[in-house]
Each structure stands twice: as C-alpha cells, then as structure tokens.
N, C-alpha and C positions, 0 to 999 in steps of 0.2 A: 230161968236160965236154960239156954239151949243145950240139949244133951250132945255128947261127943258123937261125931259121925261114925257109924259102924264101918268095919272093915269090908272091903269089896268081896271077901271070901265068906262073909257071914251069910248063912243060908236063910236067915230071918230078915235080911236087908233087901230093900228095893231102891232102885236108882230113879229119881225123878228129875225132869228137866222143866224149868219154868221159863216162859217167854215173857219178858217184862214189857209193860205198856210204854208207848212212846218210841223208845229206841229199838224195840224188838229184840234186844239182847237176850241171849239164852244163858241161864245159870243152872247148874246141876248140883245135886246133893244126894247122899244116901240116907235113908231113914229106916228104922225098924218097922216091920209090917204091923206090929201091935201098938205103935205110938199113936197118940191122938192127933187129930187134924190141927190142934193148937200148936203142935211142934212145927208143922209146915209154916204156919203164920209166924212163929217165932223166928224161923230161918229167914223168911223174907224180911221181917223187921230188922234182923241183924245186918242186913245189907245196907241199911241207912239210905234207902232210895227216896228221892224227892219226887212225889207223884204230882202231875200237872194239875189235876182238878181237886184232889182231896188227899188227906193223909190216910184215908180209909181205902181198903182194897178187898177184893174177893178172889179166892182161888177158884179157877174154873178148869174143868176138864173139857177138851175140845170135842172129842168124839167118843161116845155120844155126849152132847153138851150137858154139863152138870155143874152146879154151884156147890162148893164145900164151905158151908157157913157154920155147921154144928161143930164147934171146936172141941167138944167133949167126946165126939165119936172117934173111934179108932180108925186108923188108915185101912187096914185089912184090904189092901188093894187087889189081892188076887183071889178073893172069894166071890162066888157067883151072886150072893145076896148083896154085895157092895154095889154092883152095877144096877140093881133093881131099886135101890132106895132113893 
C-alpha cells in the first residue's frame, strides 16, 4: 500500500519529478527521505500507466545516469554515499 504523501513543510520530505516514457509527461510526488526505492515504484504503479513495450519499468536518474533497481534500498537522496553507489 502506498504511504500517504508527506506535507511540503516536512523537513524529512523530498520532492521528485518523473518523466514518463512515450508522452514525456512529468508527474511529481513527495516522499520521505528514509523510504525505500520500492515506494517510488509503488507510486508509479499507482498511476496505472500502460507502457508501450512491457509492463516492467526501471526508475532512472538522468544526471549522473543511475538505475534504481534495489527496491529494498532507502531513498536517502541527499547523502553523499547515495551518489556513489
């Protein structure tokens, strides 16, 4: 079950924008920094998007390019070691 979106004033929240394949549409959502990558996937799944090639997708960071496949890993987007993994 997708956790409730944290308030914009929550200091432990981060705002992410996803660019969807095909249409290029951008969707955004706030997550807690200590939530797992699985929560990001749960959010995208909750949009009920029909993907052209497959029902499977991978969340990518554009700069520097990085794939987020380890669903058990926490987001921790603002730590220096997150960029090095």
